[in-house]
N, CA, C and O atoms as a Maestro MAE file, in Angstrom:
{
 s_m_m2io_version
 :::
 2.0.0
}

f_m_ct {
 s_m_title
 :::
 protein
 m_atom[256] {
  # First column is atom index #
  i_m_mmod_type
  r_m_x_coord
  r_m_y_coord
  r_m_z_coord
  i_m_residue_number
  s_m_chain_name
  s_m_pdb_residue_name
  s_m_pdb_atom_name
  i_m_atomic_number
  :::
  1 25 131.816 83.305 87.006 1 A "MET " " N  " 7
  2 3 133.076 83.123 86.316 1 A "MET " " CA " 6
  3 2 133.935 82.075 87.030 1 A "MET " " C  " 6
  4 15 134.338 81.082 86.425 1 A "MET " " O  " 8
  5 25 134.221 82.305 88.352 2 A "PHE " " N  " 7
  6 3 135.078 81.386 89.088 2 A "PHE " " CA " 6
  7 2 134.271 80.415 89.949 2 A "PHE " " C  " 6
  8 15 134.857 79.609 90.671 2 A "PHE " " O  " 8
  9 25 132.964 80.475 89.889 3 A "GLY " " N  " 7
  10 3 132.123 79.667 90.750 3 A "GLY " " CA " 6
  11 2 131.970 78.223 90.306 3 A "GLY " " C  " 6
  12 15 131.356 77.435 91.025 3 A "GLY " " O  " 8
  13 25 132.494 77.853 89.175 4 A "SER " " N  " 7
  14 3 132.274 76.505 88.657 4 A "SER " " CA " 6
  15 2 133.547 75.648 88.746 4 A "SER " " C  " 6
  16 15 133.942 75.012 87.768 4 A "SER " " O  " 8
  17 25 134.181 75.638 89.918 5 A "LEU " " N  " 7
  18 3 135.348 74.778 90.107 5 A "LEU " " CA " 6
  19 2 134.869 73.367 90.431 5 A "LEU " " C  " 6
  20 15 134.126 73.159 91.390 5 A "LEU " " O  " 8
  21 25 135.292 72.423 89.643 6 A "GLY " " N  " 7
  22 3 134.923 71.044 89.865 6 A "GLY " " CA " 6
  23 2 136.068 70.255 90.460 6 A "GLY " " C  " 6
  24 15 137.101 70.820 90.821 6 A "GLY " " O  " 8
  25 25 135.888 68.955 90.563 7 A "VAL " " N  " 7
  26 3 136.903 68.081 91.138 7 A "VAL " " CA " 6
  27 2 138.194 68.081 90.319 7 A "VAL " " C  " 6
  28 15 139.270 68.146 90.913 7 A "VAL " " O  " 8
  29 25 138.142 68.011 88.988 8 A "PRO " " N  " 7
  30 3 139.404 68.027 88.232 8 A "PRO " " CA " 6
  31 2 140.208 69.310 88.442 8 A "PRO " " C  " 6
  32 15 141.435 69.274 88.537 8 A "PRO " " O  " 8
  33 25 139.513 70.429 88.512 9 A "GLU " " N  " 7
  34 3 140.214 71.693 88.720 9 A "GLU " " CA " 6
  35 2 140.861 71.749 90.103 9 A "GLU " " C  " 6
  36 15 141.999 72.199 90.240 9 A "GLU " " O  " 8
  37 25 140.135 71.292 91.131 10 A "LEU " " N  " 7
  38 3 140.685 71.280 92.482 10 A "LEU " " CA " 6
  39 2 141.876 70.340 92.600 10 A "LEU " " C  " 6
  40 15 142.839 70.654 93.300 10 A "LEU " " O  " 8
  41 25 141.828 69.193 91.929 11 A "LEU " " N  " 7
  42 3 142.965 68.267 91.939 11 A "LEU " " CA " 6
  43 2 144.174 68.882 91.242 11 A "LEU " " C  " 6
  44 15 145.308 68.688 91.679 11 A "LEU " " O  " 8
  45 25 143.940 69.610 90.177 12 A "LEU " " N  " 7
  46 3 145.036 70.281 89.476 12 A "LEU " " CA " 6
  47 2 145.669 71.352 90.365 12 A "LEU " " C  " 6
  48 15 146.893 71.479 90.406 12 A "LEU " " O  " 8
  49 25 144.845 72.122 91.073 13 A "ILE " " N  " 7
  50 3 145.372 73.138 91.996 13 A "ILE " " CA " 6
  51 2 146.174 72.470 93.105 13 A "ILE " " C  " 6
  52 15 147.254 72.948 93.454 13 A "ILE " " O  " 8
  53 25 145.668 71.375 93.666 14 A "LEU " " N  " 7
  54 3 146.381 70.652 94.717 14 A "LEU " " CA " 6
  55 2 147.707 70.110 94.204 14 A "LEU " " C  " 6
  56 15 148.707 70.161 94.920 14 A "LEU " " O  " 8
  57 25 147.737 69.597 92.994 15 A "LEU " " N  " 7
  58 3 148.976 69.091 92.405 15 A "LEU " " CA " 6
  59 2 150.000 70.207 92.233 15 A "LEU " " C  " 6
  60 15 151.185 70.008 92.501 15 A "LEU " " O  " 8
  61 25 149.558 71.363 91.795 16 A "ILE " " N  " 7
  62 3 150.469 72.503 91.628 16 A "ILE " " CA " 6
  63 2 151.020 72.946 92.978 16 A "ILE " " C  " 6
  64 15 152.204 73.264 93.088 16 A "ILE " " O  " 8
  65 25 150.168 72.971 94.011 17 A "VAL " " N  " 7
  66 3 150.626 73.357 95.351 17 A "VAL " " CA " 6
  67 2 151.659 72.366 95.866 17 A "VAL " " C  " 6
  68 15 152.652 72.772 96.470 17 A "VAL " " O  " 8
  69 25 151.445 71.071 95.637 18 A "ILE " " N  " 7
  70 3 152.409 70.049 96.079 18 A "ILE " " CA " 6
  71 2 153.729 70.214 95.337 18 A "ILE " " C  " 6
  72 15 154.795 70.056 95.932 18 A "ILE " " O  " 8
  73 25 153.674 70.525 94.071 19 A "ILE " " N  " 7
  74 3 154.904 70.720 93.295 19 A "ILE " " CA " 6
  75 2 155.667 71.941 93.797 19 A "ILE " " C  " 6
  76 15 156.892 71.900 93.914 19 A "ILE " " O  " 8
  77 25 154.956 73.024 94.093 20 A "ILE " " N  " 7
  78 3 155.618 74.258 94.519 20 A "ILE " " CA " 6
  79 2 156.192 74.127 95.921 20 A "ILE " " C  " 6
  80 15 157.359 74.446 96.145 20 A "ILE " " O  " 8
  81 25 155.377 73.658 96.876 21 A "PHE " " N  " 7
  82 3 155.793 73.661 98.270 21 A "PHE " " CA " 6
  83 2 156.401 72.339 98.729 21 A "PHE " " C  " 6
  84 15 157.153 72.324 99.704 21 A "PHE " " O  " 8
  85 25 156.106 71.255 98.071 22 A "GLY " " N  " 7
  86 3 156.587 69.952 98.486 22 A "GLY " " CA " 6
  87 2 155.651 69.338 99.509 22 A "GLY " " C  " 6
  88 15 154.963 70.047 100.244 22 A "GLY " " O  " 8
  89 25 155.630 68.019 99.550 23 A "ALA " " N  " 7
  90 3 154.701 67.315 100.432 23 A "ALA " " CA " 6
  91 2 155.045 67.524 101.901 23 A "ALA " " C  " 6
  92 15 154.153 67.477 102.748 23 A "ALA " " O  " 8
  93 25 156.309 67.752 102.226 24 A "GLY " " N  " 7
  94 3 156.704 67.939 103.622 24 A "GLY " " CA " 6
  95 2 156.265 69.268 104.202 24 A "GLY " " C  " 6
  96 15 156.106 69.385 105.417 24 A "GLY " " O  " 8
  97 25 156.066 70.267 103.365 25 A "LYS " " N  " 7
  98 3 155.682 71.600 103.838 25 A "LYS " " CA " 6
  99 2 154.176 71.789 103.938 25 A "LYS " " C  " 6
  100 15 153.725 72.784 104.504 25 A "LYS " " O  " 8
  101 25 153.390 70.865 103.407 26 A "LEU " " N  " 7
  102 3 151.940 71.041 103.414 26 A "LEU " " CA " 6
  103 2 151.342 71.113 104.815 26 A "LEU " " C  " 6
  104 15 150.475 71.957 105.040 26 A "LEU " " O  " 8
  105 25 151.758 70.266 105.787 27 A "PRO " " N  " 7
  106 3 151.196 70.421 107.139 27 A "PRO " " CA " 6
  107 2 151.523 71.774 107.766 27 A "PRO " " C  " 6
  108 15 150.684 72.365 108.446 27 A "PRO " " O  " 8
  109 25 152.735 72.262 107.539 28 A "GLN " " N  " 7
  110 3 153.105 73.570 108.074 28 A "GLN " " CA " 6
  111 2 152.297 74.676 107.391 28 A "GLN " " C  " 6
  112 15 151.890 75.640 108.039 28 A "GLN " " O  " 8
  113 25 152.072 74.538 106.115 29 A "LEU " " N  " 7
  114 3 151.290 75.521 105.376 29 A "LEU " " CA " 6
  115 2 149.847 75.533 105.878 29 A "LEU " " C  " 6
  116 15 149.265 76.602 106.062 29 A "LEU " " O  " 8
  117 25 149.274 74.364 106.098 30 A "GLY " " N  " 7
  118 3 147.911 74.282 106.627 30 A "GLY " " CA " 6
  119 2 147.802 74.854 108.020 30 A "GLY " " C  " 6
  120 15 146.833 75.543 108.340 30 A "GLY " " O  " 8
  121 25 148.801 74.573 108.860 31 A "LYS " " N  " 7
  122 3 148.797 75.102 110.218 31 A "LYS " " CA " 6
  123 2 148.875 76.629 110.204 31 A "LYS " " C  " 6
  124 15 148.165 77.303 110.951 31 A "LYS " " O  " 8
  125 25 149.736 77.160 109.357 32 A "GLY " " N  " 7
  126 3 149.869 78.610 109.254 32 A "GLY " " CA " 6
  127 2 148.591 79.268 108.758 32 A "GLY " " C  " 6
  128 15 148.209 80.330 109.248 32 A "GLY " " O  " 8
  129 25 147.933 78.651 107.796 33 A "MET " " N  " 7
  130 3 146.677 79.195 107.291 33 A "MET " " CA " 6
  131 2 145.598 79.145 108.361 33 A "MET " " C  " 6
  132 15 144.809 80.080 108.500 33 A "MET " " O  " 8
  133 25 145.561 78.050 109.121 34 A "GLY " " N  " 7
  134 3 144.583 77.927 110.195 34 A "GLY " " CA " 6
  135 2 144.782 78.969 111.277 34 A "GLY " " C  " 6
  136 15 143.818 79.552 111.772 34 A "GLY " " O  " 8
  137 25 146.039 79.206 111.645 35 A "GLU " " N  " 7
  138 3 146.330 80.233 112.646 35 A "GLU " " CA " 6
  139 2 145.962 81.622 112.129 35 A "GLU " " C  " 6
  140 15 145.459 82.455 112.883 35 A "GLU " " O  " 8
  141 25 146.209 81.866 110.864 36 A "GLY " " N  " 7
  142 3 145.844 83.152 110.279 36 A "GLY " " CA " 6
  143 2 144.341 83.379 110.291 36 A "GLY " " C  " 6
  144 15 143.878 84.475 110.606 36 A "GLY " " O  " 8
  145 25 143.585 82.352 109.951 37 A "ILE " " N  " 7
  146 3 142.121 82.464 109.971 37 A "ILE " " CA " 6
  147 2 141.628 82.662 111.392 37 A "ILE " " C  " 6
  148 15 140.729 83.468 111.632 37 A "ILE " " O  " 8
  149 25 142.220 81.920 112.352 38 A "ARG " " N  " 7
  150 3 141.828 82.056 113.754 38 A "ARG " " CA " 6
  151 2 142.114 83.470 114.266 38 A "ARG " " C  " 6
  152 15 141.279 84.060 114.952 38 A "ARG " " O  " 8
  153 25 143.275 84.010 113.940 39 A "ASN " " N  " 7
  154 3 143.613 85.372 114.359 39 A "ASN " " CA " 6
  155 2 142.681 86.398 113.726 39 A "ASN " " C  " 6
  156 15 142.305 87.376 114.371 39 A "ASN " " O  " 8
  157 25 142.314 86.184 112.490 40 A "PHE " " N  " 7
  158 3 141.397 87.097 111.812 40 A "PHE " " CA " 6
  159 2 140.039 87.093 112.494 40 A "PHE " " C  " 6
  160 15 139.449 88.153 112.704 40 A "PHE " " O  " 8
  161 25 139.531 85.906 112.845 41 A "ARG " " N  " 7
  162 3 138.238 85.821 113.521 41 A "ARG " " CA " 6
  163 2 138.292 86.467 114.897 41 A "ARG " " C  " 6
  164 15 137.351 87.149 115.301 41 A "ARG " " O  " 8
  165 25 139.390 86.257 115.619 42 A "GLU " " N  " 7
  166 3 139.535 86.873 116.941 42 A "GLU " " CA " 6
  167 2 139.597 88.391 116.833 42 A "GLU " " C  " 6
  168 15 139.075 89.091 117.701 42 A "GLU " " O  " 8
  169 25 140.225 88.909 115.786 43 A "SER " " N  " 7
  170 3 140.306 90.354 115.628 43 A "SER " " CA " 6
  171 2 138.939 90.948 115.298 43 A "SER " " C  " 6
  172 15 138.656 92.088 115.669 43 A "SER " " O  " 8
  173 25 138.086 90.187 114.604 44 A "LEU " " N  " 7
  174 3 136.741 90.668 114.324 44 A "LEU " " CA " 6
  175 2 135.905 90.736 115.591 44 A "LEU " " C  " 6
  176 15 135.059 91.621 115.728 44 A "LEU " " O  " 8
  177 25 136.129 89.811 116.522 45 A "LYS " " N  " 7
  178 3 135.384 89.766 117.776 45 A "LYS " " CA " 6
  179 2 136.045 90.608 118.862 45 A "LYS " " C  " 6
  180 15 135.507 90.703 119.965 45 A "LYS " " O  " 8
  181 25 137.178 91.213 118.589 46 A "GLY " " N  " 7
  182 3 138.017 91.881 119.570 46 A "GLY " " CA " 6
  183 2 137.314 92.810 120.525 46 A "GLY " " C  " 6
  184 15 137.522 92.679 121.731 46 A "GLY " " O  " 8
  185 25 136.503 93.732 120.079 47 A "GLY " " N  " 7
  186 3 135.903 94.713 120.955 47 A "GLY " " CA " 6
  187 2 134.645 94.242 121.645 47 A "GLY " " C  " 6
  188 15 134.103 94.972 122.474 47 A "GLY " " O  " 8
  189 25 134.158 93.056 121.341 48 A "GLN " " N  " 7
  190 3 132.885 92.596 121.875 48 A "GLN " " CA " 6
  191 2 133.021 91.842 123.182 48 A "GLN " " C  " 6
  192 15 132.050 91.764 123.935 48 A "GLN " " O  " 8
  193 25 134.188 91.283 123.486 49 A "GLU " " N  " 7
  194 3 134.353 90.475 124.678 49 A "GLU " " CA " 6
  195 2 134.796 91.342 125.850 49 A "GLU " " C  " 6
  196 15 135.794 92.055 125.740 49 A "GLU " " O  " 8
  197 25 134.066 91.296 126.983 50 A "PRO " " N  " 7
  198 3 134.496 92.075 128.148 50 A "PRO " " CA " 6
  199 2 135.682 91.414 128.837 50 A "PRO " " C  " 6
  200 15 135.845 90.194 128.799 50 A "PRO " " O  " 8
  201 25 136.488 92.228 129.451 51 A "LYS " " N  " 7
  202 3 137.635 91.705 130.188 51 A "LYS " " CA " 6
  203 2 137.183 91.394 131.598 51 A "LYS " " C  " 6
  204 15 136.677 92.277 132.291 51 A "LYS " " O  " 8
  205 25 137.354 90.148 132.040 52 A "ASP " " N  " 7
  206 3 136.862 89.701 133.332 52 A "ASP " " CA " 6
  207 2 137.790 90.091 134.474 52 A "ASP " " C  " 6
  208 15 137.321 90.409 135.566 52 A "ASP " " O  " 8
  209 25 139.082 90.070 134.242 53 A "THR " " N  " 7
  210 3 140.022 90.311 135.333 53 A "THR " " CA " 6
  211 2 140.689 91.663 135.178 53 A "THR " " C  " 6
  212 15 141.177 92.002 134.100 53 A "THR " " O  " 8
  213 25 140.711 92.447 136.269 54 A "PRO " " N  " 7
  214 3 141.427 93.720 136.205 54 A "PRO " " CA " 6
  215 2 142.925 93.479 136.234 54 A "PRO " " C  " 6
  216 15 143.363 92.411 136.662 54 A "PRO " " O  " 8
  217 25 143.727 94.447 135.786 55 A "PRO " " N  " 7
  218 3 145.180 94.259 135.807 55 A "PRO " " CA " 6
  219 2 145.678 94.124 137.241 55 A "PRO " " C  " 6
  220 15 145.168 94.771 138.155 55 A "PRO " " O  " 8
  221 25 146.681 93.273 137.417 56 A "LYS " " N  " 7
  222 3 147.235 93.024 138.745 56 A "LYS " " CA " 6
  223 2 148.101 94.206 139.186 56 A "LYS " " C  " 6
  224 15 148.836 94.783 138.385 56 A "LYS " " O  " 8
  225 25 148.003 94.555 140.470 57 A "ASP " " N  " 7
  226 3 148.845 95.591 141.049 57 A "ASP " " CA " 6
  227 2 149.852 94.895 141.950 57 A "ASP " " C  " 6
  228 15 149.499 94.406 143.023 57 A "ASP " " O  " 8
  229 25 151.089 94.851 141.520 58 A "ASP " " N  " 7
  230 3 152.113 94.144 142.296 58 A "ASP " " CA " 6
  231 2 152.849 95.062 143.251 58 A "ASP " " C  " 6
  232 15 153.802 94.628 143.898 58 A "ASP " " O  " 8
  233 25 152.441 96.312 143.360 59 A "GLY " " N  " 7
  234 3 153.045 97.235 144.296 59 A "GLY " " CA " 6
  235 2 154.299 97.890 143.766 59 A "GLY " " C  " 6
  236 15 154.927 98.654 144.500 59 A "GLY " " O  " 8
  237 25 154.690 97.642 142.561 60 A "SER " " N  " 7
  238 3 155.926 98.205 142.032 60 A "SER " " CA " 6
  239 2 155.697 99.501 141.263 60 A "SER " " C  " 6
  240 15 156.624 100.006 140.630 60 A "SER " " O  " 8
  241 25 154.497 100.045 141.302 61 A "SER " " N  " 7
  242 3 154.207 101.251 140.531 61 A "SER " " CA " 6
  243 2 154.715 102.518 141.215 61 A "SER " " C  " 6
  244 15 154.721 103.588 140.606 61 A "SER " " O  " 8
  245 25 155.142 102.411 142.478 62 A "GLY " " N  " 7
  246 3 155.725 103.549 143.157 62 A "GLY " " CA " 6
  247 2 154.700 104.578 143.597 62 A "GLY " " C  " 6
  248 15 154.946 105.779 143.486 62 A "GLY " " O  " 8
  249 25 153.563 104.133 144.089 63 A "GLY " " N  " 7
  250 3 152.522 105.050 144.504 63 A "GLY " " CA " 6
  251 2 152.739 105.602 145.900 63 A "GLY " " C  " 6
  252 15 151.761 105.748 146.634 63 A "GLY " " O  " 8
  253 25 153.930 105.911 146.305 64 A "ARG " " N  " 7
  254 3 154.216 106.436 147.661 64 A "ARG " " CA " 6
  255 2 154.218 107.916 147.686 64 A "ARG " " C  " 6
  256 15 154.440 108.516 148.738 64 A "ARG " " O  " 8
  :::
 }
 m_bond[255] {
  # First column is bond index #
  i_m_from
  i_m_to
  i_m_order
  :::
  1 1 2 1
  2 2 3 1
  3 3 4 2
  4 3 5 1
  5 5 6 1
  6 6 7 1
  7 7 8 2
  8 7 9 1
  9 9 10 1
  10 10 11 1
  11 11 12 2
  12 11 13 1
  13 13 14 1
  14 14 15 1
  15 15 16 2
  16 15 17 1
  17 17 18 1
  18 18 19 1
  19 19 20 2
  20 19 21 1
  21 21 22 1
  22 22 23 1
  23 23 24 2
  24 23 25 1
  25 25 26 1
  26 26 27 1
  27 27 28 2
  28 27 29 1
  29 29 30 1
  30 30 31 1
  31 31 32 2
  32 31 33 1
  33 33 34 1
  34 34 35 1
  35 35 36 2
  36 35 37 1
  37 37 38 1
  38 38 39 1
  39 39 40 2
  40 39 41 1
  41 41 42 1
  42 42 43 1
  43 43 44 2
  44 43 45 1
  45 45 46 1
  46 46 47 1
  47 47 48 2
  48 47 49 1
  49 49 50 1
  50 50 51 1
  51 51 52 2
  52 51 53 1
  53 53 54 1
  54 54 55 1
  55 55 56 2
  56 55 57 1
  57 57 58 1
  58 58 59 1
  59 59 60 2
  60 59 61 1
  61 61 62 1
  62 62 63 1
  63 63 64 2
  64 63 65 1
  65 65 66 1
  66 66 67 1
  67 67 68 2
  68 67 69 1
  69 69 70 1
  70 70 71 1
  71 71 72 2
  72 71 73 1
  73 73 74 1
  74 74 75 1
  75 75 76 2
  76 75 77 1
  77 77 78 1
  78 78 79 1
  79 79 80 2
  80 79 81 1
  81 81 82 1
  82 82 83 1
  83 83 84 2
  84 83 85 1
  85 85 86 1
  86 86 87 1
  87 87 88 2
  88 87 89 1
  89 89 90 1
  90 90 91 1
  91 91 92 2
  92 91 93 1
  93 93 94 1
  94 94 95 1
  95 95 96 2
  96 95 97 1
  97 97 98 1
  98 98 99 1
  99 99 100 2
  100 99 101 1
  101 101 102 1
  102 102 103 1
  103 103 104 2
  104 103 105 1
  105 105 106 1
  106 106 107 1
  107 107 108 2
  108 107 109 1
  109 109 110 1
  110 110 111 1
  111 111 112 2
  112 111 113 1
  113 113 114 1
  114 114 115 1
  115 115 116 2
  116 115 117 1
  117 117 118 1
  118 118 119 1
  119 119 120 2
  120 119 121 1
  121 121 122 1
  122 122 123 1
  123 123 124 2
  124 123 125 1
  125 125 126 1
  126 126 127 1
  127 127 128 2
  128 127 129 1
  129 129 130 1
  130 130 131 1
  131 131 132 2
  132 131 133 1
  133 133 134 1
  134 134 135 1
  135 135 136 2
  136 135 137 1
  137 137 138 1
  138 138 139 1
  139 139 140 2
  140 139 141 1
  141 141 142 1
  142 142 143 1
  143 143 144 2
  144 143 145 1
  145 145 146 1
  146 146 147 1
  147 147 148 2
  148 147 149 1
  149 149 150 1
  150 150 151 1
  151 151 152 2
  152 151 153 1
  153 153 154 1
  154 154 155 1
  155 155 156 2
  156 155 157 1
  157 157 158 1
  158 158 159 1
  159 159 160 2
  160 159 161 1
  161 161 162 1
  162 162 163 1
  163 163 164 2
  164 163 165 1
  165 165 166 1
  166 166 167 1
  167 167 168 2
  168 167 169 1
  169 169 170 1
  170 170 171 1
  171 171 172 2
  172 171 173 1
  173 173 174 1
  174 174 175 1
  175 175 176 2
  176 175 177 1
  177 177 178 1
  178 178 179 1
  179 179 180 2
  180 179 181 1
  181 181 182 1
  182 182 183 1
  183 183 184 2
  184 183 185 1
  185 185 186 1
  186 186 187 1
  187 187 188 2
  188 187 189 1
  189 189 190 1
  190 190 191 1
  191 191 192 2
  192 191 193 1
  193 193 194 1
  194 194 195 1
  195 195 196 2
  196 195 197 1
  197 197 198 1
  198 198 199 1
  199 199 200 2
  200 199 201 1
  201 201 202 1
  202 202 203 1
  203 203 204 2
  204 203 205 1
  205 205 206 1
  206 206 207 1
  207 207 208 2
  208 207 209 1
  209 209 210 1
  210 210 211 1
  211 211 212 2
  212 211 213 1
  213 213 214 1
  214 214 215 1
  215 215 216 2
  216 215 217 1
  217 217 218 1
  218 218 219 1
  219 219 220 2
  220 219 221 1
  221 221 222 1
  222 222 223 1
  223 223 224 2
  224 223 225 1
  225 225 226 1
  226 226 227 1
  227 227 228 2
  228 227 229 1
  229 229 230 1
  230 230 231 1
  231 231 232 2
  232 231 233 1
  233 233 234 1
  234 234 235 1
  235 235 236 2
  236 235 237 1
  237 237 238 1
  238 238 239 1
  239 239 240 2
  240 239 241 1
  241 241 242 1
  242 242 243 1
  243 243 244 2
  244 243 245 1
  245 245 246 1
  246 246 247 1
  247 247 248 2
  248 247 249 1
  249 249 250 1
  250 250 251 1
  251 251 252 2
  252 251 253 1
  253 253 254 1
  254 254 255 1
  255 255 256 2
  :::
 }
}
């Protein structure tokens, strides 16, 4: 159903996005989308990466 997007359809979608957000907001919109995708990927990998450094003990925990 939606798998047959061609070049004219993509250009129309891009034109609508430019009209709605304006040309000045497009870099910010792209940056925000990129950060969102990056955060999503990091959250998927979250439990798989071991922590290399133990938490620092600065002596302020009051272990006297």
